[in-house]
SERO-4910 file (N, C-alpha, C, O; in steps of 0.05 Angstrom, whole numbers):
BEGIN
 pado doro    nc1    nc2    nc3   cac1   cac2   cac3    cc1    cc2    cc3    oc1    oc2    oc3
  Met    A     17    -24      0      0      0      0     18     25      0     36     27     16
  Glu    A     12     43    -18     29     67    -20     24     85      4      2     89     13
  Lys    A     47     97     13     45    114     36     47    143     27     64    150     10
  Tyr    A     29    160     37     28    188     28     36    206     51     23    206     72
  Asn    A     57    222     46     66    241     66     66    269     53     72    272     30
  Val    A     60    289     69     61    317     59     67    337     81     57    334    104
  Val    A     82    357     74     87    379     92     66    401     86     62    409     63
  Ile    A     52    409    107     32    431    104     46    457    111     55    462    133
  Asn    A     46    475     91     62    499     92     44    523     87     25    521     71
  Ala    A     49    545    100     33    569     96     50    594     99     69    595    114
  Asp    A     42    615     85     54    642     87     44    656    111     19    657    116
  Met    A     62    666    127     54    679    152     71    704    158     89    711    142
  Gly    A     64    718    179     79    742    187     77    765    167     96    780    163
  Glu    A     54    767    154     51    787    133     36    812    142     27    828    125
  Ser    A     33    816    168     22    841    178     45    862    178     68    855    175
  Phe    A     37    887    181     57    908    181     47    932    198     27    944    193
  Gly    A     63    938    219     55    959    237     28    955    248     23    934    260
  Arg    A     10    974    244    -17    971    255    -36    957    236    -60    953    242
  Tyr    A    -26    949    213    -43    935    193    -40    905    196    -18    894    192
  Lys    A    -62    892    202    -62    863    207    -72    848    183    -93    855    172
  Leu    A    -57    828    175    -65    811    152    -63    782    161    -42    773    170
  Gly    A    -85    768    157    -85    739    164    -91    735    193    -91    753    209
  Asn    A    -95    709    200   -100    701    227    -80    680    235    -86    657    239
  Asp    A    -55    690    238    -33    671    244    -36    655    269    -28    632    271
  Glu    A    -49    668    289    -52    654    315    -68    629    313    -64    610    328
  Glu    A    -87    628    294   -103    604    290    -91    586    268    -90    562    270
  Leu    A    -81    599    247    -70    583    224    -47    566    233    -43    544    222
  Ile    A    -30    576    251     -6    561    260    -13    533    270      4    515    270
  Lys    A    -38    530    280    -46    504    292    -50    483    271    -52    459    277
  Tyr    A    -51    490    245    -58    471    224    -35    466    205    -39    451    185
  Val    A    -12    477    210     11    474    191     34    461    206     36    460    230
  Thr    A     53    451    190     78    441    201    102    457    192    124    453    202
  Ser    A     97    477    175    119    493    164    108    520    157     87    523    145
  Ala    A    124    541    164    114    569    159    135    584    143    159    584    149
  Asn    A    125    598    122    141    617    107    137    645    120    115    655    120
  Val    A    158    656    132    155    681    146    165    704    129    188    704    120
  Ala    A    148    724    125    155    748    109    179    762    123    180    763    148
  Cys    A    197    773    107    222    784    117    224    814    115    246    825    116
  Gly    A    202    828    112    202    857    113    202    872     87    199    896     86
  Phe    A    205    857     65    205    871     39    177    873     27    168    895     21
  His    A    163    851     23    135    852     13    115    856     35     93    865     31
  Ala    A    123    848     59    105    849     83    122    843    108    145    835    106
  Gly    A    109    847    131    123    841    156    141    865    165    147    882    149
  Asp    A    147    864    190    165    884    201    180    870    224    174    847    231
  Pro    A    200    883    237    215    869    258    198    857    280    203    835    289
  Thr    A    179    872    290    162    862    311    145    839    302    142    819    317
  Val    A    134    841    279    117    819    268    135    794    264    126    772    270
  Met    A    159    797    254    177    774    250    182    760    277    180    736    279
  Arg    A    189    776    297    194    764    323    169    749    334    171    727    344
  Glu    A    146    762    332    121    750    342    115    724    327    106    704    339
  Thr    A    120    724    301    114    700    285    133    677    291    125    654    293
  Val    A    158    684    295    178    664    303    171    652    330    172    627    334
  Arg    A    163    668    349    155    658    375    130    640    374    128    621    388
  Leu    A    112    648    356     87    632    353     95    605    341     84    584    350
  Ala    A    112    604    322    121    579    310    135    562    331    132    537    332
  Lys    A    151    574    347    165    559    369    145    547    388    149    524    396
  Gln    A    125    562    395    104    552    414     91    527    403     84    509    419
  Tyr    A     86    526    377     71    504    365     89    483    351     78    465    339
  Gly    A    115    486    353    133    467    341    132    466    311    135    445    299
  Val    A    129    490    299    127    492    270    154    501    259    167    519    269
  Ala    A    163    487    237    188    494    225    186    521    210    166    526    197
  Val    A    206    538    213    206    565    201    225    567    178    247    556    178
  Gly    A    215    580    157    232    586    134    227    615    125    208    628    134
  Ala    A    245    625    108    244    652     99    226    654     74    225    636     57
  His    A    212    677     73    193    682     50    201    709     38    187    728     41
  Pro    A    224    710     24    234    735     12    218    743    -12    208    726    -27
  Gly    A    216    769    -17    201    778    -40    213    804    -50    234    813    -41
  Phe    A    199    817    -68    207    843    -78    203    864    -57    186    861    -39
  Gln    A    219    885    -58    216    907    -39    193    925    -48    196    946    -61
  Asp    A    168    916    -41    144    928    -53    121    925    -33    103    908    -38
  Leu    A    121    940    -12    100    938      8     73    946     -4     53    933      2
  Arg    A     72    966    -20     47    975    -31     34    953    -49     10    949    -47
  Gly    A     50    940    -65     40    920    -83     41    892    -71     34    872    -85
  Phe    A     49    889    -45     50    864    -31     68    843    -47     63    819    -45
  Gly    A     87    854    -62    105    836    -76     93    821    -99    105    802   -110
  Arg    A     68    829   -107     54    815   -128     55    830   -155     38    825   -172
  Arg    A     74    848   -157     79    862   -182    108    856   -191    126    856   -174
  Met    A    112    851   -216    139    846   -226    156    871   -225    146    893   -231
  Met    A    181    868   -216    199    891   -215    224    885   -231    233    862   -234
  Asp    A    236    906   -241    260    904   -258    284    908   -240    292    931   -234
  Ile    A    297    886   -232    321    887   -215    343    870   -228    337    854   -246
  Thr    A    367    874   -220    390    860   -232    394    834   -216    385    831   -194
  Pro    A    408    815   -229    415    790   -214    431    796   -189    427    782   -168
  Glu    A    448    816   -190    464    823   -166    445    832   -143    450    826   -120
  Glu    A    425    847   -150    405    856   -130    390    832   -119    384    832    -95
  Val    A    384    812   -135    371    788   -125    388    775   -104    377    769    -82
  Thr    A    413    771   -109    431    759    -89    432    775    -63    429    764    -41
  Asp    A    436    801    -66    438    818    -43    411    820    -27    411    820     -3
  Asn    A    389    821    -42    363    821    -28    357    796    -13    345    796      8
  Ile    A    366    773    -25    363    747    -11    379    748     15    368    741     36
  Leu    A    404    756     14    421    756     37    409    775     59    409    768     82
  Tyr    A    400    798     50    388    817     69    364    805     84    363    808    108
  Gln    A    346    793     69    322    783     81    327    758     98    315    754    119
  Leu    A    345    740     89    352    717    105    365    726    131    360    715    152
  Gly    A    382    746    129    396    756    153    376    768    173    380    764    197
  Ala    A    356    782    164    336    794    181    321    772    197    319    774    222
  Leu    A    310    753    183    296    732    196    314    715    213    307    706    236
  Gly    A    338    710    203    358    694    218    364    705    245    369    690    264
  Ala    A    364    732    248    370    744    273    349    737    294    356    732    317
  Phe    A    324    737    286    303    731    305    302    701    312    296    694    335
  Leu    A    308    685    293    310    656    298    332    650    318    329    634    336
  Lys    A    355    663    314    378    660    332    370    669    360    377    655    380
  Ala    A    356    691    362    348    702    389    330    682    403    330    681    428
  Glu    A    314    667    388    295    648    400    306    619    401    292    601    409
  Gly    A    331    616    393    344    589    394    332    570    374    330    546    379
  Met    A    324    581    350    311    564    330    328    563    304    346    579    300
  Lys    A    321    544    288    335    539    263    319    549    239    294    547    239
  Met    A    332    560    218    318    565    193    320    540    176    342    530    170
  Trp    A    297    531    167    296    505    153    295    509    122    307    493    108
  His    A    282    529    113    277    530     84    274    559     74    276    578     90
  Ile    A    271    561     48    267    587     36    246    583     13    247    564     -2
  Ser    A    227    602     12    205    600     -7    200    627    -19    190    645     -5
  Pro    A    207    632    -45    204    659    -57    175    667    -59    158    650    -66
  His    A    169    692    -53    142    702    -52    133    716    -78    149    727    -92
  Gly    A    107    714    -83     94    730   -104    108    729   -131    116    707   -140
  Met    A    112    752   -143    124    753   -170    154    749   -169    167    746   -190
  Phe    A    166    750   -145    194    743   -142    198    713   -149    219    705   -159
  Asn    A    177    697   -144    178    668   -150    184    663   -180    204    650   -186
  Pro    A    166    671   -198    172    665   -227    197    678   -237    210    668   -256
  Leu    A    205    701   -226    230    714   -234    254    695   -230    270    691   -249
  Val    A    256    683   -206    279    666   -200    274    637   -209    293    622   -211
  Ala    A    249    630   -213    243    602   -220    247    596   -250    253    573   -257
  Lys    A    244    616   -267    242    611   -295    265    623   -312    270    615   -335
  Asn    A    280    641   -300    301    655   -315    329    647   -305    334    648   -281
  Glu    A    346    638   -323    371    626   -315    389    644   -298    399    636   -277
  Lys    A    392    669   -307    411    686   -292    400    694   -264    415    698   -246
  Tyr    A    373    696   -262    362    702   -236    361    677   -218    364    679   -194
  Ala    A    357    654   -230    358    629   -215    386    625   -203    389    618   -179
  Glu    A    406    631   -219    434    629   -209    440    649   -187    454    643   -168
  Ala    A    429    673   -190    433    693   -169    419    685   -143    430    690   -122
  Phe    A    396    673   -145    381    664   -122    397    642   -108    401    642    -83
  Ile    A    407    623   -124    423    601   -113    449    612   -100    457    602    -79
  Arg    A    461    632   -112    485    643   -100    480    655    -73    496    652    -54
  Gly    A    457    669    -70    450    680    -44    447    658    -22    456    662      0
  Ile    A    435    636    -29    432    614    -10    459    601     -4    464    596     20
  Gln    A    475    597    -24    502    586    -19    518    603      0    533    593     16
  Glu    A    515    630     -3    531    648     14    520    649     43    535    655     61
  Tyr    A    494    645     46    482    646     72    482    619     87    493    617    108
  Ser    A    470    600     74    468    573     86    460    552     65    437    551     58
  Pro    A    480    536     55    473    516     35    455    494     45    446    477     29
  Glu    A    449    493     71    432    473     82    402    479     79    386    462     84
  Leu    A    396    503     71    368    510     68    354    494     46    366    489     25
  Ile    A    329    486     51    313    472     31    299    494     14    286    511     25
  Ile    A    301    491    -12    287    510    -30    260    498    -37    259    476    -49
  Ile    A    239    512    -30    212    503    -36    205    516    -63    202    540    -65
  Ile    A    201    500    -84    196    510   -111    183    488   -127    186    464   -120
  Glu    A    170    495   -148    157    475   -165    177    457   -179    198    467   -188
  Ser    A    171    431   -181    190    412   -192    196    417   -222    217    409   -232
  Lys    A    177    429   -236    181    434   -265    198    459   -270    205    464   -294
  Ser    A    205    474   -250    219    499   -254    248    496   -260    261    475   -253
  Leu    A    260    515   -273    288    516   -279    304    517   -253    325    505   -250
  Leu    A    294    533   -233    308    536   -208    310    509   -194    331    503   -182
  Tyr    A    289    492   -195    290    466   -182    313    449   -194    328    437   -179
  Lys    A    315    449   -220    336    433   -233    364    444   -228    382    429   -223
  Lys    A    367    471   -229    393    483   -225    402    480   -195    425    476   -190
  Ala    A    383    481   -177    390    477   -149    399    448   -144    418    443   -129
  Gln    A    386    429   -157    395    401   -155    423    398   -166    440    384   -153
  Leu    A    429    410   -188    456    409   -200    477    422   -182    500    414   -182
  Ser    A    468    441   -167    486    455   -148    487    441   -121    500    450   -102
  Arg    A    474    418   -119    473    401    -96    461    414    -71    469    410    -49
  Leu    A    441    431    -77    425    443    -56    400    426    -52    392    411    -69
  Lys    A    388    429    -29    364    414    -22    340    428    -34    337    452    -33
  Val    A    322    412    -46    298    423    -58    274    406    -49    276    382    -43
  Ala    A    251    419    -48    226    405    -42    204    416    -61    200    440    -63
  Ala    A    192    397    -75    172    405    -95    146    414    -82    137    402    -62
  Val    A    135    436    -92    111    448    -80     89    451   -100     93    453   -124
  Ala    A     64    450    -89     40    457   -105     23    475    -87     26    476    -63
  Phe    A      5    490   -100    -12    510    -86    -41    504    -90    -54    514   -109
  Pro    A    -53    487    -73    -81    479    -77   -101    501    -75   -123    499    -86
  Asp    A    -95    523    -61   -114    545    -58   -111    566    -80   -125    587    -79
  Leu    A    -94    561   -100    -92    579   -124   -105    565   -148   -107    541   -149
  Lys    A   -114    581   -167   -123    570   -192   -100    566   -211    -80    581   -209
  Tyr    A   -102    546   -228    -81    540   -248    -93    544   -276   -115    536   -281
  Asp    A    -77    556   -293    -87    559   -321    -82    534   -337    -72    514   -326
  Ser    A    -90    534   -362    -89    509   -379    -61    499   -383    -58    476   -391
  Glu    A    -41    516   -378    -13    507   -381     -1    498   -355     22    490   -354
  Gly    A    -16    499   -334     -6    490   -308      8    511   -292     23    505   -274
  Asn    A      4    537   -300     16    559   -285     -4    570   -265    -27    574   -271
  Trp    A      5    574   -240    -13    584   -220    -19    614   -226     -3    628   -237
  Met    A    -43    622   -218    -53    649   -224    -54    665   -198    -69    658   -180
  Ile    A    -38    686   -197    -36    701   -173    -58    723   -172    -64    735   -192
  Glu    A    -68    728   -148    -88    749   -144    -74    772   -129    -58    768   -111
  His    A    -80    796   -136    -69    819   -122    -81    822    -95    -68    832    -76
  Ala    A   -106    813    -91   -118    813    -65   -133    786    -63   -150    780    -79
  Lys    A   -127    770    -42   -138    744    -40   -168    745    -33   -177    761    -17
  Arg    A   -183    728    -46   -212    725    -41   -216    699    -26   -199    681    -27
  Pro    A   -239    695    -13   -244    670      0   -243    647    -19   -254    649    -42
  Ala    A   -231    625    -11   -230    601    -28   -252    581    -18   -261    583      4
  Asp    A   -260    563    -36   -280    543    -29   -264    520    -15   -249    506    -28
  Pro    A   -268    516     11   -253    496     26   -256    468     14   -236    453     14
  Thr    A   -280    461      5   -284    434     -7   -268    431    -33   -255    410    -37
  Glu    A   -268    451    -49   -253    451    -74   -223    449    -70   -209    434    -83
  Val    A   -214    465    -51   -185    465    -44   -177    438    -33   -156    427    -41
  Ala    A   -193    426    -16   -186    400     -4   -186    379    -26   -169    361    -25
  Arg    A   -205    380    -44   -205    361    -66   -180    363    -83   -168    343    -91
  Gln    A   -172    387    -89   -148    392   -105   -123    382    -90   -105    369   -101
  Ala    A   -122    387    -64    -99    378    -47    -97    348    -47    -75    337    -50
  Val    A   -119    334    -43   -119    305    -42   -110    294    -70    -94    275    -71
  Ser    A   -120    305    -91   -113    296   -118    -83    299   -123    -70    282   -135
  Ile    A    -72    322   -115    -43    327   -119    -26    306   -105     -7    295   -117
  Ile    A    -33    299    -81    -17    281    -65    -22    252    -72     -3    236    -75
  Lys    A    -47    244    -76    -53    216    -81    -52    208   -111    -43    186   -118
  Asn    A    -61    226   -128    -62    220   -157    -40    233   -173    -37    228   -197
  His    A    -25    252   -160     -4    267   -174    -16    283   -197     -3    285   -219
  Lys    A    -40    293   -193    -53    309   -214    -67    333   -202    -77    332   -180
  Leu    A    -67    355   -217    -82    379   -209   -101    386   -231    -97    381   -255
  Arg    A   -123    399   -223   -144    407   -243   -141    437   -249   -137    453   -231
  Thr    A   -142    444   -275   -139    472   -283   -166    485   -285   -187    472   -281
  Ile    A   -167    511   -290   -192    526   -291   -210    517   -314   -234    521   -313
  Asp    A   -198    504   -334   -214    495   -357   -219    465   -356   -226    453   -376
  Gly    A   -215    453   -332   -223    425   -328   -202    404   -336   -207    381   -334
  Lys    A   -178    413   -345   -157    394   -352   -145    382   -326   -146    394   -305
  Glu    A   -134    358   -329   -119    346   -307    -90    344   -316    -84    331   -337
  Leu    A    -72    357   -302    -44    357   -308    -27    343   -287    -35    342   -264
  Glu    A     -4    333   -295     14    320   -276     24    340   -256     29    363   -262
  Ala    A     25    331   -231     35    348   -209     50    331   -189     41    311   -180
  Gln    A     74    340   -182     90    327   -162     95    347   -139    104    369   -144
  Ala    A     88    338   -115     92    356    -92     96    340    -67     82    321    -61
  Glu    A    115    349    -51    119    339    -24    111    360     -3    110    355     21
  Val    A    107    384    -14     98    407      3     73    419    -10     73    423    -34
  Leu    A     53    424      6     30    440     -3     30    466     11     30    467     36
  Cys    A     30    488     -4     32    515      7      5    529      5     -9    528    -15
  Phe    A     -3    541     27    -28    556     29    -23    585     36     -2    591     48
  His    A    -41    603     29    -36    631     32    -51    642     56    -76    643     57
  Gly    A    -36    652     76    -47    661    101    -63    686     99    -79    693    117
  Asp    A    -60    701     76    -75    726     73   -103    721     61   -119    740     59
  Ala    A   -110    696     55   -137    690     46   -156    694     69   -150    686     91
  Pro    A   -180    706     65   -198    712     87   -207    688    103   -212    691    127
  Asn    A   -209    665     90   -218    641    104   -197    619    105   -203    596    103
  Ser    A   -172    627    107   -150    608    106   -152    587    128   -145    563    123
  Val    A   -161    594    152   -163    575    174   -184    554    167   -179    530    171
  Glu    A   -207    562    157   -228    543    149   -218    525    127   -224    501    128
  Val    A   -203    535    108   -192    519     86   -173    498     97   -175    474     90
  Leu    A   -154    506    114   -135    487    126   -149    466    143   -140    442    143
  Arg    A   -169    474    157   -184    455    174   -197    433    156   -196    409    163
  Arg    A   -209    441    134   -222    422    116   -201    404    103   -205    380    100
  Val    A   -179    416     95   -157    400     82   -148    378    101   -145    355     93
  Arg    A   -143    385    126   -133    365    145   -154    344    151   -147    320    155
  Glu    A   -179    351    151   -200    332    155   -200    311    132   -202    287    137
  Glu    A   -198    321    108   -198    303     84   -173    286     84   -174    263     76
  Phe    A   -150    297     92   -126    281     93   -129    258    112   -119    236    108
  Gly    A   -142    263    135   -147    242    154   -164    220    143   -158    196    148
  Lys    A   -184    227    127   -201    207    115   -186    191     93   -191    167     89
  Glu    A   -168    204     79   -154    192     56   -128    179     64   -114    168     46
  Gly    A   -121    179     89    -96    166     98    -71    180     90    -50    168     86
  Ile    A    -72    207     87    -49    223     81    -37    233    106    -50    246    122
  Asn    A    -11    227    110      3    234    135     15    262    132     28    269    113
  Ile    A     10    279    152     21    306    153     47    305    169     47    297    192
  Val    A     68    313    156     95    311    169    109    339    169     98    358    158
  Ser    A    132    340    182    149    364    182    175    356    169    178    334    159
  Trp    A    194    374    169    220    368    156    235    347    173    257    339    165
***
């Protein structure tokens, strides 16, 4: 009998100053891995510390969620930066989160690029190399969470870095299998998301917006904490995983 294991991952720490985004205090109870915003697209020093402490309280593995320096656009707008800036921005954001993890006696486990920073480094050779260079300079032990079909995934493997294939059940996918990003998250259908999540893990297939079924490989499922009903979605996903015999694990 095939054994199904999956890391449940979510974006967190995306509040800023007096502006609160997401319900991290509840969401943390349903995940095993958290991508923490590092102050560029969202988050601030106090939010980072609070999120790290929350993860420590619940035994959740913490990773960095670096993005474009674009608070107004929440990192969901493409920006024109150089490969050198990519490397430096990675180091800057890893260092920021790393300081709070060190203060709390915790380890940084992974890195997951946010928003439009993701396709920039995932699909373009010179930016993928710049991203990899930043990780090599900071900590080659970090796990890169990225789609298995991406150029970054392949180049990271060749560079002997750790990678973990990811899929996004709470996002829509177009007919080519590309996820579709929203500038402002709307409530997702918990039943639909759970169905997609189960299919990805058990059948290795995801359904697109036009009804196609495409191959999908994932050992990590990432959910978006800024969705208005993210807690309800994660609760339903975990319920369905229990029924389907899918084991939820950590790193």
